N, C-alpha and C positions, 0 to 999 in steps of 0.2 A: 848602902846609903846612909849618910850620917843623919843624926838625930836633929841636927839643925835644919837640913832640908825638910824633913818631916814636919818640923815646927812651923815652917813657912809654906806648908801646903802640899808638899810632894808626897806621893804614895809609894811606899816600899812594897814590891809585889810579894815579897815573902813574909811581910809584917802586916798584911791588910786582910780583912775579911768584909764581906757584904752582908748586910742585914736588910732583908725583904719584909717589909712591915704590911700585913693584912690586906694583900690585894686579892680580894675575894668576890665570889660571883654576885652575891646580894648587892654589893655596892655599885654595881656596874651601871644601873640606870640612874642612880641618884648623884653621881660624882661629876663634877665639870672635867670635861676632856679626858675621860676615863680611857677611851680608846688610844689617844695619843700618849698618855703617860704609860699605857700598858706596852706600846711599842718601844719605848725608851727602857722600860724594865726588862723586855725580852732580850734587848741587846745586853744589858748587864748580867742577867742569869746566864746567857750563852757565854759571855767572856769569862765569868766565873768558872765555868766548867772548862773552858779550853786553857785558861791560865792556872787552873788548879788553886784558885782562890777559894777559900772556904765560905760557904753560903749558909747563913741561919735564917729560918723563916718562921714567922709567927701567923697565927690565925685568930682574929678576935671572935669569941663565941661562936665557933664554927658549926655547932648544932643549929643556931638560928640564922647565921649569915653565910653559911656554905664554906666550901673548901677554897684553897687557892685556884685562881682561874686556870682552866684547862690549857690556855695558850702559854703558860709559863711551865717548862719542863724543870721542876725542881727535885727530880729523882736523885740528883748528886747532892743534895743538901745535907749539911751535918746533922740537921734535925729540923723537924716541923713542929712547932710547939703551940698548942691551943692555949688561950688565955682569956681572962676576963679583965684584967688589969689593963690599963691603956698603954703604958710603957711595955715595950718588948722584954724588959729585964725582969722576967719572972725567974723564980729560983733556978730552974733547969738551965735558963739561958746565962744567968749568972755563973753558974758552975761552968758552962761550956767556954766562957770568956777566958777562964784560966788555962784552957787546953788548946784554943785556937792558935795556929801558927807556931806549934810546938812550945807553947807558952810565951811566945814573943810578940804577941799581937800589940800593934801600936796605933793602928789606923782602921776606922770603920767607915765604910761607904753605906750609907743609909738612904732608903727610898721606899716609898709605899703611900699609905693613906691611914687616917687623914692627916694632912700636913700639920693642921694647928692643934692636933690633939695627940694621937699616938706616936707620930714621928717626932714631934717637938719634945714630948716627955721622955721619949727614948734617947734623944739627943742630949737632954740635960743629964740624964742618969749616966750616959757613956762619958760625958765630959767630966763629971764628977768623979769618975773612976780614972781619970788621967789619960783618956784615949783621945787622939785627934779624930774629929768626926767630920766627915764629907757628906753634905746633904745634897742629893741629885735633884735639882729644881725641875728638870723635865721628866722626872719619874715620880713626882710628888703632886698631889692635889687634894682639893677639900670639896665639901658638899655646896658651900655658899655659891650662889649664882649673880653675884654682884656685876653690874654691867661694867664692861671693860674699862670704858673711857670714864665713866664715873669713878671707878676704884682708882684710877690714875689720878684723877683731879683731887680726890680726897688725899692721896699720898702726897701731892704738892703742898697741900695745906698741913698735912701731919708732919713731913720732914722738911728741912731746909733743901734747896734745890741740889746742891752738891752731894748731900747725903743721899738723895733719891738717885742721883747718877750713879753713885758708888753701889747702891743696892742693885740697881738694874744692870750694871756692868757685869756682875757676877752670873746673871741669868740670861745674858744676851749671847746669841750664837749666829753668826752670819747676818747681823744687823736686826735681829728680831728676838722677841721673847717667846719661849717655847713651853708648852706643858701646863699653863695654868692661866686663870683669868680672875680668879675670886680675890677680893679684898682680903679675906681670911688668910689665903695661902701667901699673899705678898706681905702681910703683916707678919706672918709666921717666919718667912725668910729673915726679915729684918731682925726679929727677936733671936732667931738662931745665930746670926752674927754677933749679937750682943753676948751670947753665953759662950762664944768661942768657937763656933763651928765654921767650916769653909763651905760656901754654897757654890755648886759646880754643876756640870751637865754630864750626862751618860758618855757623851764622846770624849771629853775632857778626862774623864776617870779612865777610860779605856786607854788613851794615848799615854796618860801617866804611867799606867802599869806596864805598858810595852816599853816606853823609855827610848827605844831606838828601833829603826827600821830592820835592823839585823836581828831583832829578837827572834828566836827559834819558833814562835808561834804566829809571827806576823802574817803569813800567808793565810793561816785559819781564821784570824781575827778579820782581815780585810774585808770580807763581805758584810760584816757588821757595821762597818763605818762607811762603806760606799754609799749608803742611803742616809741623807740627813734627816734629823728628826721632823715629825709632822708640824706643818705650819698651822698656827692657830689664830692668824688674822690680826696680830698686834703690830706689825711692822710699821703701819701708817702712823701709829702713835709714837712708838719708841724712836721713829726717825726725828721726832721734834725734842726729843730729851737731850 
């Protein structure tokens, strides 16, 4: 795949790594739509194993916040790195960046929590290092529990209507928004676009990596994409956008 296509948002299977940020047990009761984003994260983790896409995992203060949730089988990860820094780019991960994909890493698929803290700071550092960052909207969330409709009304005031449509278009799948409801998370996605990230969905990532129905691993991947991402009740609002 040419670098031009990567520049415009395509993922190159052999030059892509997955970064799983801090999906830990202690966050479960505190985060908006945790179970739904966990389903999307499971798809991505399983896809990384099937497609042999390197997986890098971090855990924020694991002594206090617990390990990565048991539902995610990260046994194939290149490394699981404890951290206190909010960004995933601790020294060990920075070193890993130079070895991923045989030193030819160009794209990072980033997902996890919290969207407006650790994910955003990681994305900024990765972009600074010249990597194309794809943030998976339906596999990211934050703690804030802003009312869904109020949050969207605030966005109408915060951003011009066309800009809001562009923001939402990137996280709409089958006519609905998935995986988040908080204002913090939506605002974060807008900021990520500002710093040069692509905002995408778990299913879009998987199909991009496959590229073709004749991909040798298509049959193994098919069960992951047969079930659509969980519904979060925002279709009624997004149908008006």
